[in-house]
C-alpha angles and dihedrals in degrees: 000000000000114000121224122234089253091055090050089051092052093049092049091051090058094067132059091228090052091052090051090050091050092051091048091048091050091053091048092050092051092047094048093047101037090110091058122083093217127064126234113265119246092248092049091048092051093050090049090050091050092052092047092052094047094047092046091226092150137019127196111248093205109099118236105224121213120246120258095263091048091052088053090056091052091052091054090053092051092048092054096047120128116249119210111230109222099197092183092059094042093050089057093051102040142000098282096186091053090046091056092043093049092051093046093047090059090054093045093049091049090052090050092049091049091054095046101040107027104056117133087218117048102245125207089234093056091052093045092058097048111126117240127188115216121174092342095309126105122230137166119247090245089062091059105036146035107241126201136163106236092188137335090282102043137053118197125207121190113203099181094126096048108025090155089066094057096097091050092047092049090051092049092050093048093049096041094102090235093109092247124167105191120196122205125216110175107301093343125091120202117201117195109212105240121240114249105250132169089252090052091051091050091048091052090048089053090048089052091058091047090054091047092054090049093056094037088059091048090054089052090049090054089048094050093045093056094041088056090054091049093051090050087058088059089058091049091054131223095104130077124239089247092054091050091048092049092049092050090050090051093052091046090051092049090051092050090050091056092044089053089051090051090049090053090051090050093051092049093048094047091049089051093048096046096044108114 
């Protein structure tokens, strides 16, 4: 449907940019017609304005700023932008191979911890790898005991070779987060396999998030360590401020990529644990 000049006028008035255009048009009309004794009629001025806008003969130089909520949308777009990884530049500013290895090790260790410590059924393997401190040194349970599964509901640990480590092993089992309730009989420890309850699932889900935070922070530590090395290169000279900035942005982007991967692992594991 064709809009009337009055409708165009009303639409223009609704925007800041439109008001600026109207003011500019009014000034232009007065300047162009200052030698006439009569003023331009409202209808004539509107038609002139419409022609000027369509023909792009003038543009307001005053920027029209986005509203607060629109600026927020722009920020989100910038945050999610893809960063090109210039490996040649990074390798000159930091040990790129070590950077990649350090990031990947965090992910691999998180996967390993998830397998060992977040099983719905207490596995023999998870118990074997539990760390135990004895006389200031750290061991794994499997270094101190012979572990067997007596039946699907009971795990048996024989501590004949290291009876002095029994108190430390009992403490490690109790604090393992696997909802274990070990029972000692001489140098033998019996571990009833806990029943999978809703509370147990929720506890494991909470433990999963705790592990995620642990490795997320390690990834950030790797990021900050390499960024520090890059910034030291700026002090030594040989690289421009823009190159340093780009390298820092690359490392930050690589760290965020691995954190996102860890978040995806967390979501998958929690969904698995809480599934009834």
